[in-house]
C-alpha positions as CSV (number, residue, x, y, z in Angstrom):
1,M,12.7,-4.1,-18.5
2,R,11.3,-0.5,-17.0
3,Q,13.5,2.4,-16.4
4,L,13.7,2.8,-12.7
5,V,15.7,6.4,-11.2
6,Y,16.4,6.2,-7.4
7,F,16.5,9.1,-5.4
8,L,17.3,9.9,-2.2
9,I,15.4,12.8,-0.3
10,V,15.3,14.9,1.9
11,F,12.0,16.4,2.2
12,Y,10.5,20.0,3.6
13,I,9.0,21.2,6.4
14,F,5.6,22.3,6.5
15,S,4.1,24.8,8.8
16,S,1.0,23.2,8.7
17,C,-0.1,19.5,8.8
18,Q,-3.5,19.9,7.6
19,Q,-4.0,16.9,5.0
20,P,-4.1,18.7,1.8
21,N,-7.1,17.9,-1.1
22,D,-6.7,16.1,-4.3
23,P,-5.2,17.8,-7.3
24,S,-7.3,19.2,-10.5
25,P,-6.4,17.5,-13.3
26,N,-5.4,21.1,-14.5
27,S,-3.1,21.5,-11.4
28,D,0.8,22.0,-11.6
29,T,0.8,20.2,-8.2
30,V,0.0,17.0,-6.9
31,S,-0.1,15.6,-3.3
32,K,-1.4,12.5,-1.4
33,V,-1.4,10.7,2.0
34,V,-0.3,7.3,1.9
35,G,0.1,5.8,5.1
36,E,2.0,7.8,7.8
37,Y,3.5,10.3,5.5
38,I,2.8,13.2,3.1
39,Y,3.7,13.6,-0.6
40,R,3.6,16.9,-2.3
41,V,4.8,18.0,-5.8
42,I,5.0,21.4,-5.2
43,S,5.9,22.9,-8.9
44,G,6.5,21.4,-12.3
45,N,3.0,19.4,-12.6
46,N,1.7,19.4,-16.3
47,Q,4.0,21.5,-18.5
48,K,4.0,21.1,-22.4
49,G,7.5,21.1,-23.9
50,A,9.1,19.7,-26.6
51,A,10.1,15.6,-27.0
52,G,14.0,15.7,-26.4
53,Q,14.3,18.3,-25.0
54,Y,13.9,19.5,-21.1
55,L,11.1,20.8,-19.4
56,K,11.5,24.8,-18.6
57,E,10.6,24.2,-14.5
58,P,11.9,21.6,-12.8
59,I,9.7,18.6,-11.4
60,K,10.4,20.4,-7.0
61,I,8.7,16.8,-4.7
62,V,8.5,17.0,-1.1
63,V,7.3,14.6,1.7
64,T,6.7,15.1,5.3
65,D,5.4,12.5,8.3
66,L,1.6,13.1,9.2
67,Q,3.6,15.8,11.7
68,G,5.4,18.0,9.0
69,Q,8.5,16.5,10.4
70,I,11.1,16.0,7.8
71,I,11.8,11.9,6.2
72,R,14.3,10.3,4.5
73,K,13.5,7.8,2.5
74,N,14.2,6.2,-1.6
75,L,12.0,7.1,-3.8
76,E,11.6,5.0,-7.6
77,L,10.4,7.5,-10.5
78,E,9.7,5.2,-13.2
79,L,9.4,6.9,-17.3
80,S,6.5,6.0,-18.9
81,D,8.2,6.9,-22.1
82,E,11.7,5.4,-21.8
83,S,13.3,7.4,-24.6
84,G,13.3,10.3,-22.2
85,E,16.0,11.3,-19.2
86,L,15.9,12.3,-16.3
87,S,18.5,14.2,-14.3
88,N,18.6,15.1,-10.2
89,Y,20.4,18.5,-9.3
90,S,18.9,18.2,-5.7
91,S,22.1,17.5,-2.9
92,Y,21.7,15.2,0.6
93,Y,21.0,18.6,2.2
94,E,18.1,20.1,0.4
95,D,14.7,20.0,1.3
96,T,13.3,19.5,-2.2
97,L,13.6,17.1,-4.6
98,N,14.3,18.9,-7.6
99,I,14.0,16.4,-10.7
100,K,15.1,17.9,-14.7
101,W,13.1,16.1,-17.2
102,K,14.5,15.8,-20.6
103,L,10.6,14.5,-22.4
104,G,10.6,11.5,-24.2
105,C,10.2,11.2,-28.4
106,L,7.4,8.1,-28.5
107,D,4.5,9.4,-26.6
108,T,2.7,13.0,-26.9
109,E,1.3,12.5,-23.6
110,Q,4.4,11.6,-20.9
111,K,4.2,10.8,-17.3
112,I,6.5,9.7,-14.5
113,L,5.5,7.3,-11.7
114,I,6.4,8.1,-8.2
115,K,7.0,5.1,-6.3
116,D,7.7,4.3,-2.5
117,P,9.1,1.1,-1.6
118,N,8.6,1.3,2.0
119,V,5.7,2.3,3.0
120,C,4.8,2.0,6.3
121,G,1.2,2.1,9.0
122,I,-0.9,0.8,5.9
123,A,-0.3,-3.3,5.8
124,K,-1.7,-5.4,8.6
125,S,2.3,-5.2,9.3
126,G,5.4,-4.2,8.1
127,C,5.8,-2.0,5.1
128,I,5.0,-2.3,1.1
129,E,5.5,-0.5,-2.0
130,V,3.2,1.7,-3.1
131,N,2.6,3.3,-6.3
132,I,2.0,7.3,-5.0
133,F,1.1,9.4,-8.1
134,N,2.0,10.1,-11.5
135,V,3.6,13.2,-12.7
136,T,2.8,14.7,-16.3
137,A,3.6,16.2,-19.1
138,S,3.0,17.0,-23.0
139,A,5.4,16.8,-25.8
140,S,3.0,18.9,-27.4
141,E,5.3,22.1,-28.3
142,E,7.7,23.0,-31.3
143,I,11.2,22.8,-30.4
144,S,12.9,25.4,-28.9
145,E,16.2,27.4,-29.1
146,G,18.9,25.0,-27.5
147,W,20.1,21.7,-27.2
148,Y,18.1,18.7,-28.2
149,S,18.9,15.4,-28.2
150,P,17.2,13.3,-30.9
151,C,16.1,9.4,-30.0
152,R,17.3,5.9,-30.5
153,V,15.0,3.4,-29.4
154,D,18.4,1.3,-29.3
155,D,20.6,1.5,-25.9
156,V,24.2,2.4,-27.2
157,Y,26.8,2.6,-23.6
158,Y,29.8,3.7,-25.6
159,Y,31.2,3.9,-29.0
160,N,34.6,3.8,-31.1
161,Y,33.8,6.8,-33.4
162,F,31.9,9.8,-33.9
163,L,31.4,10.7,-37.7
164,F,30.1,14.1,-39.4
165,N,29.9,16.1,-42.2
166,D,26.8,18.2,-43.7
167,N,25.1,15.5,-45.5
168,R,25.4,12.4,-42.2
169,I,26.2,11.4,-38.7
170,A,27.2,8.7,-37.6
171,I,28.5,7.1,-34.4
172,E,30.3,3.5,-34.4
173,V,29.4,1.1,-32.2
174,N,31.7,-2.6,-32.1
175,K,31.4,-2.8,-36.1
176,Q,28.1,-1.3,-36.3
177,L,27.5,1.6,-38.3
178,I,24.3,4.3,-36.6
179,S,23.8,7.2,-38.6
180,T,21.3,9.9,-39.7
181,S,20.8,11.9,-42.2
182,D,18.3,14.5,-40.6
183,P,18.7,14.5,-36.2
184,I,15.5,15.9,-35.8
185,S,13.2,13.4,-37.1
186,S,15.4,11.1,-35.6
187,T,15.6,8.2,-38.3
188,W,18.6,5.9,-37.9
189,E,20.0,3.6,-40.2
190,Y,21.9,0.7,-38.9
191,A,24.5,-1.4,-41.3
192,T,27.1,-3.9,-39.8
193,L,30.7,-4.1,-41.1
194,P,31.6,-6.8,-43.5
195,F,34.7,-7.7,-41.4
196,Q,35.3,-10.6,-38.7
197,Y,37.7,-7.8,-36.7
198,E,37.7,-4.3,-36.8
199,N,41.0,-2.6,-36.0
200,G,41.0,0.5,-38.7
201,R,39.6,3.6,-39.1
202,Y,37.0,5.7,-40.7
203,N,36.4,8.7,-42.7
204,M,33.5,10.2,-43.9
205,L,33.1,11.6,-47.6
206,S,31.5,15.0,-48.9
207,S,29.1,12.6,-50.2
208,G,28.1,11.1,-47.2
209,E,29.6,7.6,-47.9
210,I,32.3,6.1,-45.0
211,F,35.3,5.1,-45.9
212,Y,36.2,2.1,-43.4
213,A,40.0,0.3,-44.2
214,D,42.6,-1.6,-42.1
215,Y,45.7,-3.9,-43.1
216,S,43.8,-6.5,-45.2
217,D,40.2,-4.8,-45.8
218,V,38.7,-2.4,-46.8
219,A,35.1,-1.3,-47.7
220,I,32.6,1.7,-48.1
221,S,29.0,2.3,-47.1
222,S,26.2,3.3,-49.3
223,K,25.1,7.1,-49.1
224,D,22.0,5.9,-47.0
225,G,23.9,4.8,-44.4
226,K,22.2,1.1,-44.8
227,S,24.9,-1.7,-46.1
228,W,28.6,-1.8,-47.2
229,K,30.4,-3.2,-49.6
230,I,33.8,-4.8,-49.7
231,I,35.9,-2.7,-52.9
232,N,39.6,-2.9,-53.7
233,I,42.0,-0.1,-53.6
234,P,45.3,0.3,-55.5
235,F,47.1,0.1,-52.3
236,Y,49.0,-2.3,-50.5
237,S,47.2,-1.7,-47.5
238,G,44.0,0.8,-46.9
239,N,45.8,2.4,-42.9
240,Y,47.7,5.0,-44.9
241,T,45.4,5.9,-47.2
242,D,43.0,9.5,-47.8
243,I,39.9,9.4,-50.1
244,D,37.5,11.9,-51.5
245,I,34.5,12.2,-54.1
246,T,33.7,15.0,-56.2
247,N,29.9,16.3,-56.9
248,N,29.7,14.4,-60.7
249,G,30.9,11.5,-58.7
250,T,34.3,10.7,-59.3
251,Y,36.3,8.9,-56.0
252,F,40.2,10.1,-55.9
253,I,42.6,8.2,-53.6
254,V,46.3,8.6,-52.3
255,G,48.6,6.5,-50.7
256,D,50.8,7.2,-48.2
257,N,54.4,7.0,-50.2
258,Y,52.9,5.9,-53.0
259,S,53.8,8.8,-55.9
260,S,50.2,8.2,-57.9
261,I,46.7,10.0,-57.7
262,Y,44.1,7.1,-59.0
263,S,40.5,8.1,-60.0
264,S,37.3,5.7,-60.0
265,K,33.8,5.9,-61.0
266,D,32.8,3.1,-58.3
267,A,35.5,2.9,-56.0
268,S,36.7,-0.6,-57.1
269,N,38.1,-0.5,-60.6
270,W,41.0,2.6,-59.8
271,T,42.7,4.0,-62.8
272,E,46.3,6.6,-62.3
273,Y,44.8,9.8,-62.8
274,L,48.4,11.8,-62.8
275,D,52.3,11.0,-61.2
276,I,53.3,13.4,-58.5
277,W,56.5,13.1,-59.2
278,D,56.0,13.8,-62.9
279,I,53.8,16.9,-62.9
280,T,56.4,18.5,-59.9
281,G,59.5,17.8,-62.2
282,G,60.9,15.5,-59.4
283,S,60.1,17.8,-56.6
284,S,57.5,15.7,-54.8
285,N,56.6,12.5,-54.7
286,N,54.5,11.9,-51.7
287,P,51.3,13.2,-50.6
288,Q,49.7,14.2,-47.5
289,A,46.5,14.9,-47.8
290,I,43.4,15.1,-50.2
291,T,40.1,17.7,-49.8
292,I,37.2,18.0,-52.8
293,E,35.4,21.2,-53.2
294,G,32.5,20.7,-55.8
295,N,34.9,19.2,-58.8
296,K,37.7,20.7,-57.2
297,V,40.4,18.0,-55.8
298,Y,43.5,19.7,-53.8
299,V,46.4,17.5,-53.4
300,L,48.8,18.4,-50.6
301,V,52.2,16.7,-51.5
302,N,55.6,17.2,-49.6
303,N,57.9,20.0,-49.9
304,K,54.9,22.6,-49.3
305,R,52.8,22.1,-52.5
306,V,49.4,21.9,-53.8
307,I,48.1,20.1,-56.5
308,E,45.0,21.2,-58.0
309,I,42.8,19.2,-60.6
310,D,39.7,20.4,-61.8
311,A,37.6,17.4,-62.5
312,S,35.2,18.9,-64.6
313,N,37.8,19.2,-67.6
314,G,41.2,17.9,-66.1
315,D,43.2,20.6,-66.1
316,T,45.8,20.9,-63.3
317,A,47.7,23.4,-61.8
318,I,50.6,23.4,-59.0
319,H,50.7,25.7,-56.5
320,E,54.3,26.4,-54.5
321,F,54.3,27.7,-51.0
322,N,57.2,29.2,-49.8
323,S,56.0,30.9,-46.7
324,G,54.5,29.2,-43.3
325,Y,55.8,25.7,-42.1
326,W,54.7,22.7,-42.0
327,S,56.7,19.3,-42.1
328,S,57.5,18.2,-45.3
329,N,57.9,14.4,-43.6
330,T,54.3,13.9,-41.7
331,S,52.7,11.2,-43.7
332,L,49.0,10.1,-44.2
333,P,46.6,10.4,-42.9
334,N,47.9,13.3,-40.4
335,F,46.2,16.4,-41.5
336,Y,43.1,18.4,-41.6
337,F,42.9,19.7,-44.8
338,E,39.7,22.0,-46.0
339,A,39.2,24.1,-49.0
340,S,36.8,27.0,-49.4
341,G,37.0,29.2,-52.8
342,S,40.5,30.1,-53.4
343,E,41.7,29.3,-49.6
344,L,43.1,25.9,-48.3
345,F,43.5,25.8,-44.3
346,L,45.6,23.3,-42.9
347,M,46.1,21.5,-39.0
348,S,48.3,19.2,-38.2
349,K,47.0,16.6,-35.9
350,Y,49.8,16.7,-33.5
351,S,50.1,20.4,-33.2
352,T,46.2,21.2,-33.0
353,N,46.9,25.4,-31.8
354,S,47.5,26.7,-35.2
355,V,46.0,27.0,-38.6
356,I,47.7,27.5,-41.7
357,V,45.7,29.3,-44.6
358,L,47.2,28.7,-48.2
359,N,45.8,31.7,-50.3
360,L,45.7,29.5,-54.4
361,N,45.9,33.5,-55.1
362,N,49.2,34.6,-54.7
363,D,50.5,31.0,-53.3
364,I,51.1,32.8,-49.7
365,A,50.8,30.5,-46.5
366,T,49.9,32.4,-43.2
367,T,49.6,31.0,-39.8
368,F,47.2,32.1,-37.6
369,T,46.8,30.5,-33.6
370,V,44.2,29.0,-32.1
371,S,43.7,28.8,-28.6
372,G,41.9,25.4,-27.3
373,S,43.0,21.7,-26.7
374,S,42.3,19.1,-29.0
375,N,41.1,21.3,-32.0
376,R,39.6,19.8,-35.1
377,L,39.5,21.7,-38.7
378,V,35.7,21.3,-40.2
379,K,33.8,22.6,-43.1
380,S,30.0,22.7,-42.6
381,G,27.6,25.2,-43.7
382,G,30.1,26.2,-46.5
383,E,32.3,27.6,-43.7
384,I,35.3,26.7,-42.2
385,S,35.5,26.0,-38.1
386,V,37.5,24.9,-35.7
387,L,36.2,22.9,-32.7
388,S,37.7,21.6,-29.6
389,N,37.3,19.9,-26.6
390,S,34.5,22.2,-25.2
391,S,31.6,24.2,-26.5
392,I,33.4,26.8,-27.9
393,V,33.1,27.3,-32.1
394,K,36.0,29.7,-33.9
395,T,34.6,30.4,-37.4
396,W,36.8,31.8,-40.0
397,N,35.7,35.4,-40.9
398,G,38.1,35.8,-44.2
399,A,40.5,37.2,-41.9
400,N,40.9,35.8,-38.4
401,F,39.1,33.7,-36.4
402,D,35.5,34.4,-34.3
403,S,34.7,32.6,-31.2
404,K,31.3,31.6,-30.4
405,S,30.7,30.2,-27.1
406,Y,27.4,27.7,-26.5
407,P,26.2,26.1,-22.7
408,L,27.4,22.5,-22.3
409,P,24.7,20.0,-23.6
410,G,22.5,18.0,-21.6
411,E,22.3,18.3,-17.8
412,E,25.4,18.0,-15.2
413,S,27.3,17.9,-18.6
414,Y,30.5,19.3,-15.7
415,Y,30.7,15.8,-14.9
416,R,30.6,14.2,-18.6
417,Y,32.8,14.4,-21.1
418,F,31.6,15.7,-24.9
419,S,32.9,15.2,-28.1
420,Y,31.8,18.0,-30.4
421,G,31.2,18.6,-34.6
422,L,28.9,20.5,-36.8
423,F,26.3,19.5,-39.5
424,N,25.2,22.0,-41.7
425,G,26.4,24.9,-39.6
426,S,24.7,23.5,-36.3
427,L,26.6,22.5,-34.0
428,I,26.2,18.5,-32.4
429,A,27.9,16.9,-29.5
430,V,28.4,12.8,-28.6
431,D,28.8,12.1,-25.1
432,G,31.0,8.9,-24.1
433,S,27.8,6.3,-23.8
434,G,26.8,8.1,-27.6
435,K,24.2,10.0,-27.0
436,L,23.4,12.6,-29.5
437,Y,23.0,16.0,-29.2
438,Y,21.8,19.0,-31.5
439,Y,21.7,22.6,-30.7
440,I,18.9,24.8,-32.4
441,E,19.3,28.1,-32.8
442,N,16.4,30.3,-33.7
């Protein structure tokens, strides 16, 4: 189906009513007399830009009658590359139609066909639809600094989950996982969840695999995002579990109100690795979160303790924190929990305006307040950051969190909602329709 964009425009009064000549092929202007009207592109034609990014200059269109008087009409704008996008910033009271054009990713040479469905003065009777002219652009330049929108061939009008880490970005829509490991080249993989219903939650592992669990079904995706496989776990329900994988390919899983930590090489055949109650001498019995850095496994347990496991040699250690505060009774999966060197970072999903930094060298917990709402703790590009529902990233500098502001993604952004993430240290965002944006920094 052709993509049509309709705009109501108010046209510019010209001092001269002379009929213009047709433009040269390299001109940034276009003009044509059709019936009783003069149609003009006064700037923005024949630009060069990058696929997936907006052209630097808007397309400016004005129209008059043959006497140079303002005419109000409805025009149709049709993209030759339907993976592109048009945004209109003109208001009803402006004389010039300003169109922002994000180039598509399918064709190098692209066009906008300007059509008027109601041209009078050329038919024997009444008014007819006429193709007026083409506005052209070339997607021949390299991607420049700013927001880039990777192309997908499918149309997604909503999404349920937005998942990301440094290996993969995924959007889940109606049991289908749409994912990529390279948003610049826009190579997307599609995999459908192998269950009749979808009532659970998703967790992306550091390997790029995605773990799905509900009360009765559990599955894990392949690392390339092309398929799912149904797996078994050593718990009654998968809905209250947390799982991750080490660099040497060992999965570790914990379950709410289960004292055992389990490991596996295939995510289906599990062996008890250790018992929390036994290793803490009866001081703790309930896991609250798990995170893995390399082959180091860290399990947060109740009563302010962390179990540290070196999966490469089997060594274990217990860290007991007397400072700081977090609920001892909060169960899985209600914490953001990340590791970086000798520090662990903890944020409650129900109180996201503070981060607790756990120093493993001295077992001291320090609380830092972070501004914003709906914050999320993320590790990307080797750094710990806090994301919110705005385009501000707060990154740990070893002593506090530094803030950096980014422009909003896309055009007309003040009227759209975005969820933010990080991919190898670069800011990414997805809007309510599932469209992905990736910020390029030089």
